[in-house]
Biopython code that builds the backbone (N, CA, C, O; Angstrom):
import numpy as np
from Bio.PDB.StructureBuilder import StructureBuilder

atoms = [
    (1, "MET", "N", (-99.576, -37.043, -129.334)),
    (1, "MET", "CA", (-98.460, -35.890, -129.302)),
    (1, "MET", "C", (-98.701, -34.703, -130.226)),
    (1, "MET", "O", (-98.433, -34.588, -131.422)),
    (2, "GLY", "N", (-99.350, -33.735, -129.267)),
    (2, "GLY", "CA", (-100.062, -32.548, -129.798)),
    (2, "GLY", "C", (-99.101, -31.618, -130.569)),
    (2, "GLY", "O", (-98.754, -31.730, -131.745)),
    (3, "ASN", "N", (-98.730, -30.646, -129.644)),
    (3, "ASN", "CA", (-97.821, -29.614, -130.080)),
    (3, "ASN", "C", (-96.577, -30.121, -130.959)),
    (3, "ASN", "O", (-95.578, -30.493, -130.344)),
    (4, "VAL", "N", (-96.579, -30.151, -132.167)),
    (4, "VAL", "CA", (-95.060, -30.476, -132.789)),
    (4, "VAL", "C", (-94.383, -29.450, -132.874)),
    (4, "VAL", "O", (-95.033, -28.489, -133.286)),
    (5, "THR", "N", (-93.088, -29.207, -132.599)),
    (5, "THR", "CA", (-92.413, -28.041, -132.872)),
    (5, "THR", "C", (-91.257, -28.776, -134.099)),
    (5, "THR", "O", (-90.419, -29.604, -133.739)),
    (6, "LYS", "N", (-91.336, -28.495, -134.991)),
    (6, "LYS", "CA", (-90.242, -28.574, -136.223)),
    (6, "LYS", "C", (-89.069, -28.137, -136.064)),
    (6, "LYS", "O", (-88.855, -26.972, -135.728)),
    (7, "HIS", "N", (-88.125, -29.018, -136.285)),
    (7, "HIS", "CA", (-86.750, -28.609, -136.189)),
    (7, "HIS", "C", (-86.436, -27.459, -137.747)),
    (7, "HIS", "O", (-86.943, -27.834, -138.804)),
    (8, "PRO", "N", (-85.846, -26.516, -137.741)),
    (8, "PRO", "CA", (-85.731, -25.927, -139.044)),
    (8, "PRO", "C", (-84.800, -26.615, -140.123)),
    (8, "PRO", "O", (-83.632, -26.257, -140.275)),
    (9, "ALA", "N", (-85.269, -27.422, -140.713)),
    (9, "ALA", "CA", (-84.217, -28.503, -141.359)),
    (9, "ALA", "C", (-83.964, -27.615, -142.807)),
    (9, "ALA", "O", (-83.029, -27.959, -143.529)),
    (10, "ASN", "N", (-84.736, -26.589, -143.157)),
    (10, "ASN", "CA", (-84.283, -25.557, -144.297)),
    (10, "ASN", "C", (-83.685, -24.699, -144.083)),
    (10, "ASN", "O", (-83.167, -24.165, -145.064)),
    (11, "ALA", "N", (-83.450, -24.158, -142.867)),
    (11, "ALA", "CA", (-82.473, -23.683, -142.345)),
    (11, "ALA", "C", (-80.840, -23.277, -142.911)),
    (11, "ALA", "O", (-79.850, -24.007, -142.850)),
    (12, "PRO", "N", (-80.926, -21.904, -143.457)),
    (12, "PRO", "CA", (-79.549, -21.742, -144.115)),
    (12, "PRO", "C", (-78.631, -22.077, -143.663)),
    (12, "PRO", "O", (-78.697, -22.149, -142.436)),
    (13, "ARG", "N", (-77.609, -22.376, -144.142)),
    (13, "ARG", "CA", (-76.262, -23.052, -143.556)),
    (13, "ARG", "C", (-75.134, -22.626, -144.369)),
    (13, "ARG", "O", (-75.343, -22.586, -145.581)),
    (14, "LYS", "N", (-73.932, -22.287, -143.929)),
    (14, "LYS", "CA", (-72.684, -22.017, -144.649)),
    (14, "LYS", "C", (-72.421, -23.513, -145.209)),
    (14, "LYS", "O", (-73.075, -24.517, -144.928)),
    (15, "ARG", "N", (-71.245, -23.409, -146.117)),
    (15, "ARG", "CA", (-70.877, -24.120, -146.927)),
    (15, "ARG", "C", (-70.195, -25.056, -146.312)),
    (15, "ARG", "O", (-70.430, -26.223, -146.626)),
    (16, "HIS", "N", (-69.082, -24.733, -145.184)),
    (16, "HIS", "CA", (-68.380, -24.895, -144.358)),
    (16, "HIS", "C", (-68.488, -25.494, -143.389)),
    (16, "HIS", "O", (-67.493, -25.883, -142.776)),
    (17, "ASP", "N", (-70.095, -25.806, -142.860)),
    (17, "ASP", "CA", (-70.467, -25.928, -141.575)),
    (17, "ASP", "C", (-70.223, -27.641, -141.635)),
    (17, "ASP", "O", (-70.552, -28.130, -142.716)),
    (18, "ASP", "N", (-69.797, -28.412, -140.820)),
    (18, "ASP", "CA", (-69.737, -29.542, -140.921)),
    (18, "ASP", "C", (-70.372, -30.466, -140.100)),
    (18, "ASP", "O", (-70.629, -31.625, -140.424)),
    (19, "GLY", "N", (-70.713, -29.751, -138.646)),
    (19, "GLY", "CA", (-71.245, -30.277, -137.751)),
    (19, "GLY", "C", (-71.994, -29.464, -136.841)),
    (19, "GLY", "O", (-72.410, -28.359, -137.190)),
    (20, "GLN", "N", (-72.195, -29.935, -135.694)),
    (20, "GLN", "CA", (-73.113, -29.298, -134.638)),
    (20, "GLN", "C", (-71.978, -29.791, -133.496)),
    (20, "GLN", "O", (-71.045, -30.542, -133.781)),
    (21, "ILE", "N", (-72.217, -29.242, -132.165)),
    (21, "ILE", "CA", (-71.602, -28.910, -130.843)),
    (21, "ILE", "C", (-73.114, -28.920, -129.846)),
    (21, "ILE", "O", (-74.031, -28.111, -129.986)),
    (22, "ILE", "N", (-73.072, -30.104, -128.787)),
    (22, "ILE", "CA", (-73.769, -29.876, -127.972)),
    (22, "ILE", "C", (-72.846, -29.949, -126.647)),
    (22, "ILE", "O", (-71.669, -30.302, -126.566)),
    (23, "PRO", "N", (-73.661, -29.544, -125.708)),
    (23, "PRO", "CA", (-73.237, -29.773, -124.419)),
    (23, "PRO", "C", (-72.915, -30.797, -123.399)),
    (23, "PRO", "O", (-73.908, -31.235, -122.816)),
    (24, "GLY", "N", (-72.019, -31.182, -123.116)),
    (24, "GLY", "CA", (-71.580, -32.420, -121.864)),
    (24, "GLY", "C", (-73.582, -32.673, -121.315)),
    (24, "GLY", "O", (-74.079, -33.791, -121.451)),
    (25, "ASP", "N", (-74.368, -31.582, -120.791)),
    (25, "ASP", "CA", (-75.459, -32.550, -120.062)),
    (25, "ASP", "C", (-76.121, -33.030, -121.173)),
    (25, "ASP", "O", (-76.553, -34.182, -121.122)),
    (26, "ASP", "N", (-76.293, -32.319, -122.239)),
    (26, "ASP", "CA", (-77.386, -32.539, -123.332)),
    (26, "ASP", "C", (-76.595, -33.736, -124.181)),
    (26, "ASP", "O", (-77.393, -34.138, -125.027)),
    (27, "TYR", "N", (-75.592, -34.312, -124.263)),
    (27, "TYR", "CA", (-75.199, -35.958, -124.776)),
    (27, "TYR", "C", (-75.394, -36.357, -124.081)),
    (27, "TYR", "O", (-75.839, -37.412, -124.534)),
    (28, "ASP", "N", (-75.505, -36.482, -122.214)),
    (28, "ASP", "CA", (-76.073, -37.557, -121.422)),
    (28, "ASP", "C", (-77.566, -37.472, -121.379)),
    (28, "ASP", "O", (-78.109, -38.308, -120.656)),
    (29, "ARG", "N", (-78.245, -36.725, -121.935)),
    (29, "ARG", "CA", (-79.528, -36.292, -122.256)),
    (29, "ARG", "C", (-79.888, -37.279, -123.486)),
    (29, "ARG", "O", (-80.844, -38.054, -123.460)),
    (30, "LEU", "N", (-78.966, -37.137, -124.591)),
    (30, "LEU", "CA", (-79.074, -37.992, -125.730)),
    (30, "LEU", "C", (-79.019, -39.478, -125.472)),
    (30, "LEU", "O", (-79.894, -40.164, -126.000)),
    (31, "TRP", "N", (-78.094, -40.065, -124.720)),
    (31, "TRP", "CA", (-78.086, -41.420, -124.331)),
    (31, "TRP", "C", (-78.903, -41.485, -123.434)),
    (31, "TRP", "O", (-78.656, -42.642, -123.092)),
    (32, "ARG", "N", (-79.900, -41.083, -122.590)),
    (32, "ARG", "CA", (-81.166, -41.748, -122.096)),
    (32, "ARG", "C", (-82.216, -41.381, -123.413)),
    (32, "ARG", "O", (-83.199, -42.110, -123.279)),
    (33, "ALA", "N", (-82.318, -40.794, -124.242)),
    (33, "ALA", "CA", (-83.235, -40.350, -124.957)),
    (33, "ALA", "C", (-82.977, -42.026, -125.722)),
    (33, "ALA", "O", (-83.800, -42.913, -125.496)),
    (34, "GLN", "N", (-81.747, -42.284, -126.620)),
    (34, "GLN", "CA", (-81.519, -43.315, -126.775)),
    (34, "GLN", "C", (-81.810, -44.709, -126.432)),
    (34, "GLN", "O", (-82.040, -45.664, -127.174)),
    (35, "GLN", "N", (-81.752, -44.628, -125.131)),
    (35, "GLN", "CA", (-81.979, -46.036, -124.326)),
    (35, "GLN", "C", (-83.715, -46.312, -124.318)),
    (35, "GLN", "O", (-84.207, -47.409, -124.582)),
    (36, "ALA", "N", (-84.378, -45.288, -124.019)),
    (36, "ALA", "CA", (-85.599, -45.680, -123.812)),
    (36, "ALA", "C", (-86.147, -45.288, -125.328)),
    (36, "ALA", "O", (-87.364, -45.130, -125.229)),
    (37, "ALA", "N", (-85.765, -45.098, -126.520)),
    (37, "ALA", "CA", (-85.993, -45.446, -127.807)),
    (37, "ALA", "C", (-86.051, -46.885, -128.410)),
    (37, "ALA", "O", (-86.775, -47.435, -129.240)),
    (38, "MET", "N", (-84.649, -47.385, -127.403)),
    (38, "MET", "CA", (-84.370, -48.954, -127.504)),
    (38, "MET", "C", (-85.682, -49.343, -126.667)),
    (38, "MET", "O", (-86.453, -50.041, -127.325)),
    (39, "LEU", "N", (-86.109, -49.049, -125.370)),
    (39, "LEU", "CA", (-86.384, -50.015, -124.974)),
    (39, "LEU", "C", (-88.067, -49.793, -125.652)),
    (39, "LEU", "O", (-88.790, -50.787, -125.713)),
    (40, "LEU", "N", (-88.444, -48.807, -126.003)),
    (40, "LEU", "CA", (-89.772, -48.519, -126.362)),
    (40, "LEU", "C", (-89.500, -49.689, -128.163)),
    (40, "LEU", "O", (-90.544, -49.807, -128.804)),
    (41, "ALA", "N", (-88.731, -50.121, -128.541)),
    (41, "ALA", "CA", (-88.712, -50.596, -129.672)),
    (41, "ALA", "C", (-88.653, -52.388, -129.781)),
    (41, "ALA", "O", (-89.037, -53.179, -130.642)),
    (42, "ALA", "N", (-87.754, -52.598, -128.027)),
    (42, "ALA", "CA", (-87.976, -53.979, -127.949)),
    (42, "ALA", "C", (-89.338, -54.155, -126.955)),
    (42, "ALA", "O", (-89.223, -55.036, -126.103)),
    (43, "ILE", "N", (-90.205, -53.647, -126.970)),
    (43, "ILE", "CA", (-91.309, -54.060, -126.189)),
    (43, "ILE", "C", (-92.336, -54.026, -127.393)),
    (43, "ILE", "O", (-92.713, -53.063, -128.061)),
    (44, "ASN", "N", (-92.688, -55.414, -127.474)),
    (44, "ASN", "CA", (-93.949, -55.686, -129.132)),
    (44, "ASN", "C", (-95.505, -55.603, -128.231)),
    (44, "ASN", "O", (-95.493, -55.901, -127.037)),
    (45, "ASN", "N", (-96.080, -55.417, -128.530)),
    (45, "ASN", "CA", (-97.732, -55.573, -127.934)),
    (45, "ASN", "C", (-97.771, -56.304, -126.808)),
    (45, "ASN", "O", (-97.753, -55.950, -125.629)),
    (46, "ASP", "N", (-97.843, -57.708, -127.468)),
    (46, "ASP", "CA", (-97.870, -59.056, -126.440)),
    (46, "ASP", "C", (-96.933, -58.337, -124.947)),
    (46, "ASP", "O", (-97.484, -58.027, -123.891)),
    (47, "VAL", "N", (-95.708, -58.227, -125.185)),
    (47, "VAL", "CA", (-94.641, -57.586, -123.917)),
    (47, "VAL", "C", (-95.896, -56.759, -123.500)),
    (47, "VAL", "O", (-96.590, -57.202, -122.585)),
    (48, "ALA", "N", (-96.164, -55.829, -123.984)),
    (48, "ALA", "CA", (-96.529, -54.640, -123.414)),
    (48, "ALA", "C", (-98.224, -55.096, -122.846)),
    (48, "ALA", "O", (-98.612, -54.731, -121.736)),
    (49, "VAL", "N", (-98.719, -55.562, -123.372)),
    (49, "VAL", "CA", (-100.181, -56.426, -122.280)),
    (49, "VAL", "C", (-99.666, -56.801, -121.144)),
    (49, "VAL", "O", (-100.039, -56.314, -120.077)),
    (50, "ALA", "N", (-98.482, -57.976, -121.266)),
    (50, "ALA", "CA", (-98.544, -58.769, -119.961)),
    (50, "ALA", "C", (-98.024, -58.139, -119.157)),
    (50, "ALA", "O", (-98.155, -58.461, -117.976)),
    (51, "ALA", "N", (-97.236, -56.997, -119.537)),
    (51, "ALA", "CA", (-96.558, -56.219, -118.298)),
    (51, "ALA", "C", (-97.619, -55.172, -117.694)),
    (51, "ALA", "O", (-97.541, -54.804, -116.521)),
    (52, "GLY", "N", (-98.425, -54.804, -118.406)),
    (52, "GLY", "CA", (-99.346, -54.100, -118.308)),
    (52, "GLY", "C", (-99.275, -52.412, -118.333)),
    (52, "GLY", "O", (-99.663, -51.462, -117.653)),
    (53, "VAL", "N", (-98.377, -52.728, -119.805)),
    (53, "VAL", "CA", (-98.116, -51.166, -120.079)),
    (53, "VAL", "C", (-98.895, -50.721, -121.208)),
    (53, "VAL", "O", (-98.870, -51.405, -122.231)),
    (54, "SER", "N", (-99.574, -49.680, -121.160)),
    (54, "SER", "CA", (-100.606, -48.913, -121.836)),
    (54, "SER", "C", (-99.804, -48.436, -122.914)),
    (54, "SER", "O", (-98.583, -48.385, -123.059)),
    (55, "HIS", "N", (-101.194, -47.945, -123.966)),
    (55, "HIS", "CA", (-100.645, -47.166, -125.076)),
    (55, "HIS", "C", (-100.185, -45.633, -124.761)),
    (55, "HIS", "O", (-99.253, -44.947, -125.181)),
    (56, "ASP", "N", (-101.274, -45.386, -123.813)),
    (56, "ASP", "CA", (-100.733, -43.929, -123.298)),
    (56, "ASP", "C", (-99.310, -43.952, -122.890)),
    (56, "ASP", "O", (-98.553, -43.077, -123.311)),
    (57, "ALA", "N", (-98.884, -44.900, -122.091)),
    (57, "ALA", "CA", (-97.280, -44.743, -121.202)),
    (57, "ALA", "C", (-96.334, -44.747, -122.533)),
    (57, "ALA", "O", (-95.461, -43.884, -122.634)),
    (58, "THR", "N", (-96.512, -45.698, -123.518)),
    (58, "THR", "CA", (-95.695, -45.370, -124.528)),
    (58, "THR", "C", (-95.553, -44.447, -125.169)),
    (58, "THR", "O", (-94.491, -44.036, -125.637)),
    (59, "ALA", "N", (-96.914, -43.862, -125.310)),
    (59, "ALA", "CA", (-97.207, -42.397, -126.203)),
    (59, "ALA", "C", (-96.232, -41.390, -125.512)),
    (59, "ALA", "O", (-95.633, -40.509, -126.128)),
    (60, "ALA", "N", (-96.152, -41.573, -124.406)),
    (60, "ALA", "CA", (-95.887, -40.713, -123.138)),
    (60, "ALA", "C", (-94.303, -40.501, -123.456)),
    (60, "ALA", "O", (-93.665, -39.493, -123.761)),
    (61, "VAL", "N", (-93.928, -41.867, -123.261)),
    (61, "VAL", "CA", (-92.370, -41.891, -123.053)),
    (61, "VAL", "C", (-92.033, -41.608, -124.677)),
    (61, "VAL", "O", (-90.963, -41.018, -124.829)),
    (62, "ALA", "N", (-92.904, -41.988, -126.168)),
    (62, "ALA", "CA", (-92.285, -41.261, -127.221)),
    (62, "ALA", "C", (-92.153, -39.927, -127.560)),
    (62, "ALA", "O", (-91.268, -39.354, -128.195)),
    (63, "GLU", "N", (-93.538, -39.371, -126.849)),
    (63, "GLU", "CA", (-93.435, -37.585, -126.496)),
    (63, "GLU", "C", (-92.542, -37.508, -125.643)),
    (63, "GLU", "O", (-92.201, -36.382, -126.006)),
    (64, "TYR", "N", (-91.883, -37.715, -124.849)),
    (64, "TYR", "CA", (-90.839, -37.440, -124.000)),
    (64, "TYR", "C", (-89.523, -37.048, -124.818)),
    (64, "TYR", "O", (-88.910, -35.993, -124.978)),
    (65, "ILE", "N", (-89.349, -38.440, -125.295)),
    (65, "ILE", "CA", (-87.968, -38.488, -126.298)),
    (65, "ILE", "C", (-87.908, -37.193, -127.440)),
    (65, "ILE", "O", (-86.917, -36.534, -127.756)),
    (66, "ARG", "N", (-89.397, -37.058, -127.973)),
    (66, "ARG", "CA", (-89.092, -36.291, -129.344)),
    (66, "ARG", "C", (-88.782, -34.894, -128.870)),
    (66, "ARG", "O", (-88.194, -34.026, -129.514)),
    (67, "ASP", "N", (-89.433, -34.779, -127.228)),
    (67, "ASP", "CA", (-89.606, -33.127, -126.452)),
    (67, "ASP", "C", (-88.054, -32.912, -126.369)),
    (67, "ASP", "O", (-87.594, -31.805, -126.649)),
    (68, "ASP", "N", (-87.173, -34.027, -125.961)),
    (68, "ASP", "CA", (-85.894, -33.670, -125.492)),
    (68, "ASP", "C", (-84.942, -33.580, -126.576)),
    (68, "ASP", "O", (-83.916, -32.902, -126.542)),
    (69, "MET", "N", (-85.353, -34.336, -127.591)),
    (69, "MET", "CA", (-84.604, -34.215, -128.705)),
    (69, "MET", "C", (-84.715, -33.023, -129.767)),
    (69, "MET", "O", (-83.905, -32.800, -130.667)),
    (70, "LEU", "N", (-85.798, -32.350, -129.502)),
    (70, "LEU", "CA", (-85.923, -30.691, -129.779)),
    (70, "LEU", "C", (-85.583, -30.121, -128.910)),
    (70, "LEU", "O", (-86.181, -29.082, -129.191)),
    (71, "GLU", "N", (-85.060, -29.887, -127.964)),
    (71, "GLU", "CA", (-84.611, -29.166, -126.957)),
    (71, "GLU", "C", (-82.773, -29.128, -127.188)),
    (71, "GLU", "O", (-82.027, -28.163, -127.352)),
    (72, "ILE", "N", (-82.500, -30.511, -127.119)),
    (72, "ILE", "CA", (-81.103, -30.891, -127.868)),
    (72, "ILE", "C", (-81.076, -29.908, -128.745)),
    (72, "ILE", "O", (-80.582, -28.813, -128.476)),
    (73, "LEU", "N", (-81.567, -30.179, -129.802)),
    (73, "LEU", "CA", (-81.143, -29.660, -131.104)),
    (73, "LEU", "C", (-81.279, -28.077, -130.903)),
    (73, "LEU", "O", (-80.406, -27.348, -131.373)),
    (74, "ASN", "N", (-82.256, -27.596, -130.277)),
    (74, "ASN", "CA", (-82.353, -25.911, -130.275)),
    (74, "ASN", "C", (-81.023, -25.365, -129.342)),
    (74, "ASN", "O", (-80.591, -24.236, -129.574)),
    (75, "HIS", "N", (-80.461, -26.119, -128.394)),
    (75, "HIS", "CA", (-79.460, -25.532, -127.825)),
    (75, "HIS", "C", (-78.109, -26.028, -128.542)),
    (75, "HIS", "O", (-77.094, -25.647, -127.958)),
    (76, "SER", "N", (-77.881, -26.865, -129.785)),
    (76, "SER", "CA", (-76.554, -27.209, -130.148)),
    (76, "SER", "C", (-76.413, -25.840, -131.263)),
    (76, "SER", "O", (-77.235, -25.036, -131.702)),
    (77, "GLN", "N", (-74.965, -26.034, -131.454)),
    (77, "GLN", "CA", (-74.638, -24.727, -132.009)),
    (77, "GLN", "C", (-73.868, -25.471, -133.227)),
    (77, "GLN", "O", (-73.474, -26.631, -133.105)),
    (78, "LEU", "N", (-73.688, -24.737, -134.378)),
    (78, "LEU", "CA", (-72.960, -25.278, -135.613)),
    (78, "LEU", "C", (-71.410, -25.105, -134.935)),
    (78, "LEU", "O", (-71.136, -24.505, -133.895)),
    (79, "THR", "N", (-70.601, -25.728, -135.735)),
    (79, "THR", "CA", (-69.453, -26.066, -135.292)),
    (79, "THR", "C", (-68.314, -24.246, -135.752)),
    (79, "THR", "O", (-67.272, -23.720, -135.359)),
    (80, "SER", "N", (-69.402, -23.960, -136.759)),
    (80, "SER", "CA", (-68.387, -22.345, -137.050)),
    (80, "SER", "C", (-68.807, -21.449, -136.234)),
    (80, "SER", "O", (-68.050, -20.503, -136.019)),
    (81, "GLU", "N", (-70.153, -21.493, -135.537)),
    (81, "GLU", "CA", (-70.324, -20.601, -134.482)),
    (81, "GLU", "C", (-69.740, -20.981, -133.424)),
    (81, "GLU", "O", (-69.853, -20.198, -132.481)),
    (82, "SER", "N", (-69.121, -21.960, -133.233)),
    (82, "SER", "CA", (-68.317, -22.094, -131.500)),
    (82, "SER", "C", (-66.804, -21.355, -131.550)),
    (82, "SER", "O", (-66.082, -20.932, -130.647)),
    (83, "LEU", "N", (-66.628, -21.395, -133.227)),
    (83, "LEU", "CA", (-65.252, -21.204, -133.266)),
    (83, "LEU", "C", (-64.482, -19.842, -132.762)),
    (83, "LEU", "O", (-63.256, -19.763, -132.834)),
]
sb = StructureBuilder()
sb.init_structure("model")
sb.init_model(0)
sb.init_chain("A")
sb.init_seg("    ")
for serial, (resi, resn, name, xyz) in enumerate(atoms, 1):
    if name == "N":
        sb.init_residue(resn, " ", resi, " ")
    sb.init_atom(name, np.array(xyz, "f"), 0.0, 1.0, " ", f" {name:<3s}", serial, name[0])
structure = sb.get_structure()
């Protein structure tokens, strides 16, 4: 997982901001990422070996999830910005 772009957790926020809004397409992407994460969590080493799943494959899925989540966060808007 090479180039990690960090979400600006320390970005200044106004006191009345209470959430973020994402478009419907990004909501679907969140669902797919959640399903992929659940699949990764369910596969232990024995299952992965028996199924022929390599470490590279699981790392690629994890990287896909990370990249998709960062993109979704970058597209999101604070609730106060959408009003």
